[in-house]
C-alpha positions as CSV (number, residue, x, y, z in Angstrom):
1,M,115.6,190.8,16.1
2,L,117.9,188.7,18.6
3,T,115.3,189.0,21.0
4,L,113.2,186.7,18.8
5,L,116.0,183.9,17.7
6,A,117.2,183.6,21.3
7,A,112.8,183.1,22.2
8,S,112.5,180.7,19.3
9,N,115.7,178.5,20.1
10,S,114.4,178.0,23.9
11,I,110.7,177.1,22.5
12,K,112.8,174.4,20.3
13,D,114.3,173.3,23.0
14,N,111.7,172.8,25.6
15,F,110.1,171.0,22.8
16,S,112.8,169.0,21.7
17,P,112.4,164.7,23.2
18,A,116.0,165.0,24.1
19,G,114.9,167.4,26.7
20,R,113.3,165.3,27.8
21,F,115.1,162.2,28.4
22,P,118.5,162.8,29.3
23,G,119.9,160.1,26.4
24,G,117.1,160.7,23.5
25,V,114.7,158.7,22.1
26,G,116.9,156.3,20.8
27,Q,118.3,155.8,23.9
28,L,115.0,155.3,25.5
29,F,113.9,152.9,23.4
30,S,116.8,150.9,23.8
31,D,116.6,150.8,27.6
32,I,112.8,149.3,26.3
33,I,114.2,147.1,24.4
34,N,116.3,145.9,27.2
35,I,113.4,145.2,29.1
36,F,111.5,143.4,26.9
37,I,114.4,141.4,26.0
38,I,115.3,140.5,30.0
39,V,111.5,139.7,31.2
40,S,111.3,137.8,28.7
41,A,114.4,135.6,28.7
42,V,113.6,135.3,32.2
43,G,110.0,133.7,31.9
44,A,111.0,131.7,29.4
45,I,113.4,130.2,32.0
46,I,110.9,130.1,33.9
47,F,108.5,128.0,32.2
48,I,111.7,125.6,32.0
49,I,112.1,125.5,35.2
50,I,108.3,124.0,35.9
51,A,108.4,121.9,32.9
52,G,111.2,120.1,34.7
53,L,109.6,120.1,37.7
54,K,106.1,119.0,35.5
55,M,108.1,115.9,34.0
56,V,109.8,115.1,37.2
57,T,106.6,114.7,39.2
58,A,104.6,113.8,36.1
59,G,105.3,110.3,37.7
60,G,105.4,108.4,34.2
61,D,102.0,109.3,33.5
62,P,102.5,110.1,29.4
63,K,99.8,112.4,28.6
64,K,101.4,114.9,31.9
65,L,105.3,114.3,30.1
66,A,104.2,114.8,26.3
67,G,102.4,118.7,28.6
68,A,105.8,119.2,29.9
69,R,107.4,118.4,27.0
70,S,105.8,120.5,25.0
71,T,105.9,123.0,28.0
72,I,109.6,123.0,27.5
73,F,110.0,122.9,23.8
74,Y,107.9,126.4,23.1
75,A,110.1,127.6,25.8
76,L,113.4,126.9,23.7
77,I,111.4,129.0,20.9
78,G,110.8,131.0,23.1
79,L,114.7,132.1,23.7
80,V,115.5,131.2,19.7
81,V,112.6,134.2,19.2
82,I,114.7,136.4,21.8
83,A,117.6,136.1,20.2
84,L,116.4,136.3,16.6
85,A,114.9,139.6,17.9
86,F,117.8,140.7,18.9
87,A,120.6,140.0,15.7
88,I,117.6,142.3,14.3
89,V,117.3,144.6,16.0
90,Q,121.6,145.2,16.3
91,V,121.5,144.0,12.3
92,V,118.9,147.2,11.3
93,Q,121.7,149.2,13.5
94,Y,124.3,148.4,11.6
95,I,122.3,149.2,8.6
96,L,121.3,152.6,9.4
97,G,124.4,153.4,11.3
98,S,123.1,154.1,15.1
99,K,124.9,154.3,17.0
100,I,123.0,153.3,19.9
101,P,124.4,149.9,21.7
102,I,122.0,147.7,23.0
103,T,123.6,145.3,24.9
């Protein structure tokens, strides 16, 4: 009977997701969310820099200036969405009582 119980525990341990991921599945998702937030924030900042360069090199052309302004506007909206997504994840974790930090 003890060998059967020991065998069932070892099978259960082999199939648990925590055995495959050092911090568990929650930590894996936390790391993925952090990577997405960082990549999207860096992308938005790059778009703001590119739009600033377009604005400087527009030479007074109203179409080019309007295009650069809209690029900056949408990049800023993207940064706000990123901040809101981070805040929403924090609120959901607080409500669910999750102990996995997303920083």
